[in-house]
VOTI-205836 format. One record per residue (C-alpha): residue number from 1; residue in one letter; chain; x negated, y, z. Coordinates in Angstrom, 2 decimals, padded with zeros to 5 digits. Example, Ala and Ser with C-alpha at 12.3 -4.5 7.8 and 13.67 -1.06 7.14 Angstrom:
<1; 'A'; 'A'; <-012.30; -004.50; 007.80>> <2; 'S'; 'A'; <-013.67; -001.06; 007.14>> 
//
This chain:
<1; 'M'; 'A'; <029.22; 006.62; -009.15>> <2; 'L'; 'A'; <025.48; 006.72; -009.70>> <3; 'A'; 'A'; <024.33; 009.36; -012.18>> <4; 'T'; 'A'; <020.80; 010.21; -013.22>> <5; 'D'; 'A'; <019.17; 013.41; -014.35>> <6; 'S'; 'A'; <015.62; 013.31; -015.70>> <7; 'G'; 'A'; <015.12; 010.00; -013.97>> <8; 'K'; 'A'; <016.17; 011.29; -010.53>> <9; 'A'; 'A'; <019.14; 009.57; -008.94>> <10; 'R'; 'A'; <022.16; 011.55; -007.77>> <11; 'I'; 'A'; <025.37; 010.35; -006.14>> <12; 'E'; 'A'; <028.65; 011.78; -007.36>> <13; 'R'; 'A'; <032.17; 011.00; -006.13>> <14; 'P'; 'A'; <034.85; 011.05; -008.83>> <15; 'G'; 'A'; <037.37; 013.84; -008.27>> <16; 'E'; 'A'; <035.50; 015.19; -005.24>> <17; 'P'; 'A'; <033.12; 018.15; -005.40>> <18; 'P'; 'A'; <029.75; 017.66; -003.73>> <19; 'P'; 'A'; <029.58; 019.01; -000.19>> <20; 'D'; 'A'; <028.67; 022.67; -000.04>> <21; 'L'; 'A'; <025.87; 022.68; 002.48>> <22; 'A'; 'A'; <023.92; 025.70; 001.19>> <23; 'G'; 'A'; <023.28; 028.34; 003.78>> <24; 'R'; 'A'; <023.89; 026.13; 006.79>> <25; 'A'; 'A'; <021.49; 026.38; 009.70>> <26; 'G'; 'A'; <018.26; 024.49; 009.21>> <27; 'I'; 'A'; <018.73; 023.82; 005.50>> <28; 'V'; 'A'; <015.90; 024.64; 003.13>> <29; 'P'; 'A'; <017.43; 025.75; -000.20>> <30; 'D'; 'A'; <014.84; 024.07; -002.42>> <31; 'L'; 'A'; <015.60; 020.73; -000.78>> <32; 'M'; 'A'; <019.30; 020.76; -001.61>> <33; 'G'; 'A'; <020.32; 017.56; -003.39>> <34; 'S'; 'A'; <018.31; 014.46; -004.15>> <35; 'E'; 'A'; <015.98; 015.96; -006.75>> <36; 'R'; 'A'; <012.46; 017.32; -006.49>> <37; 'D'; 'A'; <011.02; 020.26; -008.37>> <38; 'P'; 'A'; <009.75; 019.23; -011.84>> <39; 'G'; 'A'; <006.21; 017.96; -011.85>> <40; 'P'; 'A'; <004.22; 014.72; -012.05>> <41; 'P'; 'A'; <006.00; 011.67; -010.64>> <42; 'R'; 'A'; <005.41; 011.23; -006.94>> <43; 'V'; 'A'; <003.92; 007.85; -006.10>> <44; 'L'; 'A'; <003.53; 006.41; -002.58>> <45; 'S'; 'A'; <001.44; 003.46; -001.43>> <46; 'G'; 'A'; <000.56; 002.23; 002.04>> <47; 'I'; 'A'; <-001.99; -000.18; 003.45>> <48; 'Q'; 'A'; <-002.32; -001.71; 006.92>> <49; 'P'; 'A'; <-005.49; -001.27; 008.99>> <50; 'S'; 'A'; <-005.91; -004.96; 009.71>> <51; 'G'; 'A'; <-008.37; -007.62; 008.61>> <52; 'D'; 'A'; <-011.49; -007.20; 006.49>> <53; 'F'; 'A'; <-011.00; -005.18; 003.32>> <54; 'H'; 'A'; <-012.18; -007.49; 000.55>> <55; 'L'; 'A'; <-013.05; -007.47; -003.12>> <56; 'G'; 'A'; <-009.53; -008.54; -004.12>> <57; 'N'; 'A'; <-008.03; -005.56; -002.28>> <58; 'Y'; 'A'; <-010.37; -003.20; -004.09>> <59; 'I'; 'A'; <-009.93; -004.71; -007.56>> <60; 'G'; 'A'; <-006.20; -005.29; -007.23>> <61; 'A'; 'A'; <-005.12; -002.04; -005.60>> <62; 'V'; 'A'; <-007.52; 000.69; -004.60>> <63; 'R'; 'A'; <-009.36; 001.13; -007.88>> <64; 'H'; 'A'; <-005.94; 001.72; -009.48>> <65; 'W'; 'A'; <-005.08; 004.24; -006.74>> <66; 'V'; 'A'; <-008.22; 006.18; -007.63>> <67; 'A'; 'A'; <-007.31; 006.33; -011.32>> <68; 'D'; 'A'; <-003.69; 007.20; -010.51>> <69; 'Q'; 'A'; <-004.69; 010.46; -008.82>> <70; 'D'; 'A'; <-005.12; 012.12; -012.22>> <71; 'R'; 'A'; <-001.68; 011.06; -013.46>> <72; 'N'; 'A'; <000.68; 011.37; -010.51>> <73; 'D'; 'A'; <001.34; 013.22; -007.26>> <74; 'C'; 'A'; <-000.02; 010.50; -004.98>> <75; 'F'; 'A'; <000.65; 009.94; -001.28>> <76; 'Y'; 'A'; <-001.54; 007.27; 000.32>> <77; 'L'; 'A'; <-000.89; 006.33; 003.94>> <78; 'I'; 'A'; <-002.60; 004.06; 006.42>> <79; 'V'; 'A'; <000.39; 002.38; 008.04>> <80; 'D'; 'A'; <-000.77; 001.89; 011.63>> <81; 'L'; 'A'; <002.82; 001.90; 012.94>> <82; 'H'; 'A'; <003.52; -001.17; 010.82>> <83; 'A'; 'A'; <000.40; -002.86; 012.19>> <84; 'I'; 'A'; <001.76; -002.90; 015.74>> <85; 'T'; 'A'; <004.74; -005.10; 014.83>> <86; 'L'; 'A'; <002.25; -007.86; 015.71>> <87; 'P'; 'A'; <000.01; -007.86; 018.81>> <88; 'Q'; 'A'; <-003.03; -005.64; 018.36>> <89; 'N'; 'A'; <-006.12; -004.81; 020.39>> <90; 'P'; 'A'; <-005.81; -001.01; 020.83>> <91; 'Q'; 'A'; <-009.52; -000.28; 020.47>> <92; 'E'; 'A'; <-009.79; -002.52; 017.43>> <93; 'L'; 'A'; <-006.73; -000.91; 015.82>> <94; 'R'; 'A'; <-008.25; 002.56; 016.18>> <95; 'A'; 'A'; <-011.57; 001.36; 014.80>> <96; 'R'; 'A'; <-009.86; -000.39; 011.86>> <97; 'T'; 'A'; <-007.88; 002.74; 011.07>> <98; 'V'; 'A'; <-011.03; 004.87; 010.87>> <99; 'E'; 'A'; <-012.82; 002.16; 008.89>> <100; 'L'; 'A'; <-009.99; 001.92; 006.36>> <101; 'A'; 'A'; <-009.84; 005.69; 005.95>> <102; 'T'; 'A'; <-013.59; 005.73; 005.32>> <103; 'I'; 'A'; <-013.28; 002.90; 002.80>> <104; 'L'; 'A'; <-010.57; 004.71; 000.86>> <105; 'L'; 'A'; <-012.56; 007.95; 000.78>> <106; 'A'; 'A'; <-015.73; 006.12; -000.26>> <107; 'A'; 'A'; <-013.80; 004.30; -002.99>> <108; 'G'; 'A'; <-012.79; 007.63; -004.52>> <109; 'I'; 'A'; <-009.52; 008.74; -002.93>> <110; 'D'; 'A'; <-009.88; 012.52; -003.12>> <111; 'P'; 'A'; <-007.99; 014.61; -000.51>> <112; 'E'; 'A'; <-007.87; 017.48; -003.02>> <113; 'R'; 'A'; <-006.17; 015.37; -005.69>> <114; 'S'; 'A'; <-003.92; 013.29; -003.45>> <115; 'T'; 'A'; <-002.53; 013.16; 000.09>> <116; 'L'; 'A'; <-004.29; 010.66; 002.36>> <117; 'F'; 'A'; <-003.13; 010.39; 005.97>> <118; 'V'; 'A'; <-002.44; 008.12; 008.92>> <119; 'Q'; 'A'; <001.23; 007.23; 009.32>> <120; 'S'; 'A'; <001.38; 007.85; 013.09>> <121; 'H'; 'A'; <-000.05; 011.36; 012.61>> <122; 'V'; 'A'; <003.24; 012.37; 010.98>> <123; 'H'; 'A'; <005.91; 011.85; 013.64>> <124; 'E'; 'A'; <008.70; 012.32; 011.12>> <125; 'H'; 'A'; <008.23; 008.71; 009.97>> <126; 'A'; 'A'; <009.41; 007.27; 013.27>> <127; 'E'; 'A'; <012.17; 009.88; 013.64>> <128; 'L'; 'A'; <013.69; 009.31; 010.21>> <129; 'A'; 'A'; <013.42; 005.56; 010.75>> <130; 'W'; 'A'; <015.83; 005.86; 013.70>> <131; 'V'; 'A'; <018.37; 007.76; 011.60>> <132; 'L'; 'A'; <018.11; 005.15; 008.86>> <133; 'Q'; 'A'; <018.46; 002.29; 011.34>> <134; 'C'; 'A'; <021.88; 003.74; 012.06>> <135; 'V'; 'A'; <022.71; 003.38; 008.35>> <136; 'A'; 'A'; <021.11; 000.00; 007.60>> <137; 'T'; 'A'; <023.01; -003.15; 008.52>> <138; 'L'; 'A'; <022.02; -006.23; 010.49>> <139; 'G'; 'A'; <022.96; -008.40; 007.53>> <140; 'E'; 'A'; <020.51; -006.60; 005.27>> <141; 'L'; 'A'; <017.66; -006.96; 007.73>> <142; 'R'; 'A'; <018.37; -010.63; 008.38>> <143; 'R'; 'A'; <018.00; -011.28; 004.65>> <144; 'M'; 'A'; <014.48; -009.82; 004.52>> <145; 'T'; 'A'; <011.97; -012.50; 003.58>> <146; 'Q'; 'A'; <009.48; -012.12; 006.42>> <147; 'F'; 'A'; <012.20; -012.27; 009.09>> <148; 'K'; 'A'; <013.79; -015.29; 007.41>> <149; 'E'; 'A'; <010.41; -017.04; 007.42>> <150; 'K'; 'A'; <009.97; -016.34; 011.14>> <151; 'T'; 'A'; <013.47; -017.62; 011.84>> <152; 'A'; 'A'; <012.86; -020.78; 009.84>> <153; 'K'; 'A'; <009.77; -021.46; 011.95>> <154; 'G'; 'A'; <011.75; -021.00; 015.16>> <155; 'Q'; 'A'; <009.90; -017.80; 016.09>> <156; 'E'; 'A'; <012.86; -015.41; 016.10>> <157; 'S'; 'A'; <013.24; -015.22; 019.87>> <158; 'S'; 'A'; <009.54; -014.49; 020.40>> <159; 'S'; 'A'; <009.13; -011.96; 017.55>> <160; 'S'; 'A'; <009.16; -008.25; 018.29>> <161; 'A'; 'A'; <012.23; -006.18; 017.44>> <162; 'G'; 'A'; <009.84; -004.10; 015.35>> <163; 'L'; 'A'; <009.22; -007.07; 013.05>> <164; 'F'; 'A'; <012.97; -007.17; 012.45>> <165; 'T'; 'A'; <013.41; -003.43; 011.82>> <166; 'Y'; 'A'; <010.11; -002.57; 010.13>> <167; 'P'; 'A'; <011.71; -002.60; 006.64>> <168; 'V'; 'A'; <013.68; 000.46; 007.74>> <169; 'L'; 'A'; <010.45; 002.19; 008.75>> <170; 'Q'; 'A'; <009.17; 001.36; 005.26>> <171; 'A'; 'A'; <012.29; 002.99; 003.85>> <172; 'A'; 'A'; <011.57; 006.09; 005.93>> <173; 'D'; 'A'; <007.97; 006.12; 004.66>> <174; 'I'; 'A'; <009.27; 006.24; 001.10>> <175; 'L'; 'A'; <012.29; 008.53; 001.45>> <176; 'L'; 'A'; <010.50; 011.20; 003.50>> <177; 'Y'; 'A'; <008.48; 012.23; 000.46>> <178; 'R'; 'A'; <011.19; 012.16; -002.20>> <179; 'T'; 'A'; <009.18; 009.40; -003.82>> <180; 'D'; 'A'; <009.81; 008.52; -007.46>> <181; 'K'; 'A'; <007.74; 005.35; -007.76>> <182; 'V'; 'A'; <006.44; 002.71; -005.36>> <183; 'P'; 'A'; <003.86; 000.32; -006.85>> <184; 'V'; 'A'; <004.47; -003.13; -005.37>> <185; 'G'; 'A'; <003.88; -006.78; -006.03>> <186; 'E'; 'A'; <006.87; -008.96; -006.79>> <187; 'D'; 'A'; <006.92; -010.11; -003.16>> <188; 'Q'; 'A'; <007.51; -006.52; -002.01>> <189; 'R'; 'A'; <010.21; -005.55; -004.51>> <190; 'Q'; 'A'; <012.86; -006.54; -001.95>> <191; 'H'; 'A'; <011.71; -003.74; 000.36>> <192; 'V'; 'A'; <012.18; -001.08; -002.30>> <193; 'E'; 'A'; <015.62; -002.45; -003.14>> <194; 'L'; 'A'; <016.57; -002.17; 000.55>> <195; 'T'; 'A'; <015.27; 001.40; 000.55>> <196; 'R'; 'A'; <017.49; 002.23; -002.42>> <197; 'D'; 'A'; <020.52; 000.61; -000.76>> <198; 'I'; 'A'; <020.00; 002.60; 002.45>> <199; 'A'; 'A'; <019.48; 005.84; 000.52>> <200; 'Q'; 'A'; <022.61; 005.30; -001.58>> <201; 'R'; 'A'; <024.71; 004.57; 001.48>> <202; 'F'; 'A'; <023.37; 007.68; 003.24>> <203; 'N'; 'A'; <024.06; 009.83; 000.17>> <204; 'R'; 'A'; <027.62; 008.53; -000.10>> <205; 'R'; 'A'; <028.35; 009.25; 003.55>> <206; 'F'; 'A'; <026.59; 012.56; 004.00>> <207; 'G'; 'A'; <026.04; 014.08; 000.55>> <208; 'D'; 'A'; <023.10; 014.23; -001.84>> <209; 'T'; 'A'; <019.94; 013.89; 000.22>> <210; 'F'; 'A'; <017.48; 011.21; -000.85>> <211; 'V'; 'A'; <015.80; 010.42; -004.16>> <212; 'L'; 'A'; <016.31; 006.78; -005.13>> <213; 'P'; 'A'; <012.80; 005.37; -005.66>> <214; 'E'; 'A'; <011.85; 002.88; -008.32>> <215; 'A'; 'A'; <009.70; -000.19; -007.71>> <216; 'T'; 'A'; <006.94; -000.38; -010.28>> <217; 'V'; 'A'; <005.17; -003.70; -010.59>> <218; 'P'; 'A'; <001.70; -003.16; -012.07>> <219; 'P'; 'A'; <000.69; -005.43; -014.94>> <220; 'V'; 'A'; <-000.45; -008.78; -013.64>> <221; 'G'; 'A'; <-004.18; -008.57; -013.24>> <222; 'A'; 'A'; <-006.78; -011.15; -012.47>> <223; 'K'; 'A'; <-006.32; -012.83; -009.10>> <224; 'I'; 'A'; <-009.40; -013.11; -006.95>> <225; 'M'; 'A'; <-009.42; -016.47; -005.21>> <226; 'D'; 'A'; <-011.19; -017.71; -002.09>> <227; 'L'; 'A'; <-014.78; -018.76; -002.82>> <228; 'Q'; 'A'; <-014.46; -021.86; -000.64>> <229; 'N'; 'A'; <-010.88; -022.69; -001.60>> <230; 'P'; 'A'; <-010.16; -021.58; -005.18>> <231; 'G'; 'A'; <-006.55; -022.73; -004.81>> <232; 'A'; 'A'; <-005.84; -019.84; -002.37>> <233; 'K'; 'A'; <-006.04; -016.10; -002.87>> <234; 'M'; 'A'; <-008.81; -014.24; -001.10>> <235; 'S'; 'A'; <-007.33; -013.00; 002.19>> <236; 'K'; 'A'; <-007.93; -010.26; 004.76>> <237; 'S'; 'A'; <-007.56; -012.85; 007.52>> <238; 'S'; 'A'; <-010.66; -014.36; 009.06>> <239; 'E'; 'A'; <-009.51; -017.94; 008.40>> <240; 'S'; 'A'; <-012.07; -018.31; 005.61>> <241; 'P'; 'A'; <-014.89; -015.82; 006.29>> <242; 'Q'; 'A'; <-017.32; -017.63; 003.98>> <243; 'G'; 'A'; <-014.79; -017.57; 001.15>> <244; 'T'; 'A'; <-013.97; -013.88; 001.46>> <245; 'I'; 'A'; <-016.14; -011.14; -000.06>> <246; 'A'; 'A'; <-015.70; -008.25; 002.35>> <247; 'I'; 'A'; <-016.77; -005.10; 000.56>> <248; 'L'; 'A'; <-018.73; -004.01; 003.64>> <249; 'D'; 'A'; <-020.73; -007.24; 003.77>> <250; 'P'; 'A'; <-024.51; -006.57; 003.75>> <251; 'P'; 'A'; <-026.22; -007.42; 000.44>> <252; 'E'; 'A'; <-027.75; -010.60; 001.84>> <253; 'D'; 'A'; <-024.31; -011.85; 002.93>> <254; 'L'; 'A'; <-022.77; -011.00; -000.42>> <255; 'A'; 'A'; <-025.47; -012.95; -002.24>> <256; 'R'; 'A'; <-025.24; -015.92; 000.15>> <257; 'K'; 'A'; <-021.45; -016.20; -000.21>> <258; 'V'; 'A'; <-021.69; -016.27; -004.00>> <259; 'R'; 'A'; <-024.57; -018.77; -004.06>> <260; 'T'; 'A'; <-022.76; -021.11; -001.65>> <261; 'A'; 'A'; <-019.38; -020.81; -003.37>> <262; 'V'; 'A'; <-017.82; -024.16; -004.22>> <263; 'T'; 'A'; <-018.02; -025.28; -007.85>> <264; 'D'; 'A'; <-016.27; -027.85; -009.98>> <265; 'S'; 'A'; <-017.56; -031.15; -011.25>> <266; 'G'; 'A'; <-019.82; -030.95; -014.27>> <267; 'R'; 'A'; <-022.22; -028.16; -015.23>> <268; 'E'; 'A'; <-020.27; -026.17; -017.84>> <269; 'V'; 'A'; <-019.79; -022.47; -017.09>> <270; 'I'; 'A'; <-016.37; -022.25; -018.66>> <271; 'A'; 'A'; <-012.95; -020.94; -017.65>> <272; 'R'; 'A'; <-010.46; -023.75; -017.76>> <273; 'E'; 'A'; <-007.42; -024.86; -015.77>> <274; 'D'; 'A'; <-009.19; -027.95; -014.48>> <275; 'K'; 'A'; <-012.16; -025.83; -013.33>> <276; 'P'; 'A'; <-010.57; -023.34; -010.87>> <277; 'A'; 'A'; <-013.76; -022.59; -008.91>> <278; 'I'; 'A'; <-015.95; -021.58; -011.85>> <279; 'T'; 'A'; <-012.98; -019.83; -013.48>> <280; 'N'; 'A'; <-012.67; -017.66; -010.37>> <281; 'L'; 'A'; <-016.38; -016.83; -010.40>> <282; 'L'; 'A'; <-016.22; -016.00; -014.12>> <283; 'T'; 'A'; <-013.25; -013.71; -013.43>> <284; 'I'; 'A'; <-015.19; -011.85; -010.74>> <285; 'H'; 'A'; <-018.25; -011.58; -012.97>> <286; 'S'; 'A'; <-016.16; -010.26; -015.85>> <287; 'I'; 'A'; <-014.49; -007.57; -013.73>> <288; 'I'; 'A'; <-017.61; -006.22; -012.06>> <289; 'S'; 'A'; <-019.83; -006.40; -015.15>> <290; 'G'; 'A'; <-017.26; -005.36; -017.74>> <291; 'Q'; 'A'; <-018.14; -008.33; -019.96>> <292; 'P'; 'A'; <-015.34; -010.51; -021.39>> <293; 'V'; 'A'; <-015.10; -014.00; -020.00>> <294; 'D'; 'A'; <-015.73; -015.57; -023.41>> <295; 'A'; 'A'; <-018.96; -013.55; -023.74>> <296; 'L'; 'A'; <-020.08; -014.81; -020.34>> <297; 'E'; 'A'; <-019.26; -018.39; -021.32>> <298; 'E'; 'A'; <-021.42; -018.01; -024.40>> <299; 'R'; 'A'; <-024.22; -016.37; -022.40>> <300; 'Y'; 'A'; <-024.38; -019.23; -019.88>> <301; 'A'; 'A'; <-023.75; -022.10; -022.26>> <302; 'G'; 'A'; <-026.06; -024.94; -021.25>> <303; 'S'; 'A'; <-027.62; -023.07; -018.30>> <304; 'G'; 'A'; <-025.66; -024.64; -015.44>> <305; 'Y'; 'A'; <-024.15; -023.20; -012.28>> <306; 'A'; 'A'; <-027.28; -022.18; -010.35>> <307; 'Q'; 'A'; <-028.46; -019.49; -012.79>> <308; 'F'; 'A'; <-024.92; -018.20; -013.28>> <309; 'K'; 'A'; <-024.29; -017.85; -009.54>> <310; 'S'; 'A'; <-027.68; -016.22; -008.97>> <311; 'D'; 'A'; <-026.96; -013.61; -011.64>> <312; 'L'; 'A'; <-023.43; -013.05; -010.29>> <313; 'A'; 'A'; <-024.85; -012.46; -006.81>> <314; 'D'; 'A'; <-027.18; -009.76; -008.19>> <315; 'E'; 'A'; <-024.32; -008.18; -010.18>> <316; 'L'; 'A'; <-022.07; -008.08; -007.12>> <317; 'V'; 'A'; <-024.70; -006.46; -004.90>> <318; 'A'; 'A'; <-025.37; -003.81; -007.59>> <319; 'F'; 'A'; <-021.62; -003.24; -008.13>> <320; 'L'; 'A'; <-020.93; -002.55; -004.45>> <321; 'E'; 'A'; <-024.14; -000.64; -003.67>> <322; 'P'; 'A'; <-022.86; 002.86; -004.64>> <323; 'F'; 'A'; <-019.64; 002.33; -002.68>> <324; 'Q'; 'A'; <-021.48; 001.04; 000.38>> <325; 'R'; 'A'; <-023.89; 003.99; 000.27>> <326; 'R'; 'A'; <-020.98; 006.46; 000.22>> <327; 'Y'; 'A'; <-019.24; 004.54; 002.99>> <328; 'H'; 'A'; <-022.25; 004.69; 005.32>> <329; 'D'; 'A'; <-022.80; 008.39; 004.59>> <330; 'L'; 'A'; <-019.19; 009.12; 005.53>> <331; 'R'; 'A'; <-019.22; 006.81; 008.54>> <332; 'D'; 'A'; <-022.15; 008.77; 009.96>> <333; 'D'; 'A'; <-019.96; 011.88; 010.05>> <334; 'P'; 'A'; <-016.81; 010.93; 012.00>> <335; 'G'; 'A'; <-015.91; 014.59; 012.41>> <336; 'E'; 'A'; <-015.54; 014.91; 008.65>> <337; 'I'; 'A'; <-013.28; 011.84; 008.49>> <338; 'A'; 'A'; <-011.07; 013.33; 011.21>> <339; 'R'; 'A'; <-011.00; 016.67; 009.37>> <340; 'L'; 'A'; <-009.95; 015.11; 006.08>> <341; 'L'; 'A'; <-007.26; 013.00; 007.72>> <342; 'G'; 'A'; <-006.01; 016.12; 009.48>> <343; 'I'; 'A'; <-005.72; 017.94; 006.15>> <344; 'G'; 'A'; <-003.78; 014.99; 004.73>> <345; 'A'; 'A'; <-001.44; 014.89; 007.72>> <346; 'E'; 'A'; <-000.69; 018.60; 007.39>> <347; 'K'; 'A'; <000.05; 018.22; 003.68>> <348; 'A'; 'A'; <002.30; 015.25; 004.40>> <349; 'R'; 'A'; <004.06; 016.99; 007.29>> <350; 'A'; 'A'; <004.86; 020.02; 005.14>> <351; 'V'; 'A'; <007.04; 017.74; 003.00>> <352; 'A'; 'A'; <008.23; 015.35; 005.70>> <353; 'S'; 'A'; <009.38; 018.00; 008.18>> <354; 'E'; 'A'; <011.70; 019.63; 005.66>> <355; 'M'; 'A'; <013.09; 016.27; 004.59>> <356; 'L'; 'A'; <013.74; 015.24; 008.20>> <357; 'A'; 'A'; <015.41; 018.57; 008.94>> <358; 'L'; 'A'; <017.71; 018.04; 005.97>> <359; 'A'; 'A'; <018.57; 014.48; 007.06>> <360; 'Y'; 'A'; <019.23; 015.67; 010.64>> <361; 'D'; 'A'; <021.54; 018.39; 009.36>> <362; 'R'; 'A'; <023.37; 016.01; 007.06>> <363; 'V'; 'A'; <024.26; 013.64; 009.93>> <364; 'G'; 'A'; <025.33; 016.52; 012.17>> <365; 'L'; 'A'; <022.49; 016.84; 014.67>> <366; 'L'; 'A'; <022.36; 020.28; 016.27>> <367; 'P'; 'A'; <019.21; 022.30; 015.42>> <368; 'M'; 'A'; <017.20; 023.47; 018.41>> <369; 'G'; 'A'; <018.12; 027.01; 019.41>> <370; 'K'; 'A'; <021.52; 026.87; 017.69>> <371; 'A'; 'A'; <024.97; 026.58; 019.25>> 
//
């Protein structure tokens, strides 16, 4: 049966005492059982180093990560191993990884208040993923949405095996750190549920080991839509470069994209269902300026689109200027980026190595140097 203690999940078997594993070779006493030491909830989030990081990414995710550092024990990872499930240019992948790390640091992720690292720098992720692949089932993986979409399009035979098994690597990412909460969108909740299923099955077979994480869906915030196609969300892909506000765009490009954004018929600067383009621009203006949409509607009543878009362009450039200045200062010191990522990897490995050792012991793998 599933029992909980202070919000941490624990598996118990009726009429059967839990396995007595204390004192066995390789076991760290403070890791016994699927509970962490008391403290702030541990939260884990990952992001792929692919595509151009845009305003929607910053508003929808990273600014919340920055604030979360003061409330939780946060682990933030750049998931480069997940990126290679699709074909990648090796040089571009390395450059994107460094760029993303620099963006996160410039945005306010503080290595002293959280743990920021590159997934491939902690080899325990790949090693635990193999153990968990031996616990997960083919049926579970076939039901995962992305694989089902590929199959429906007839791409199964040409897709990498990694695309099929990557949800297990995601489970390893989460379970390695005894994670309490995983912030996700509704479309990613399925991955956390799979992680819980794998962890429960492992715990039943081998004894209390993994914390069962909870998916936390942040309150629905404002969606940032494409400036050229307000019916689609702004995307990291390059399919609509003129409709995407990349946060590293030079000021002149930022201003040009806003001024050439599509608008709706009429001249009213008003948020309304039948005016998706101007509603999107009002949403952006409201978020970066801190002014309510209704106050902006009143401010621009009767002025038309041109003045509104010109002012929004100026606001956007001013909003991103401090971030871009920090980004360029950091980018000019690649040694410091490498140093900070190294610190994060060591912090992560201190937790991950003990968790992997415990999982290895639970399944019966022989520790090196023991017989």
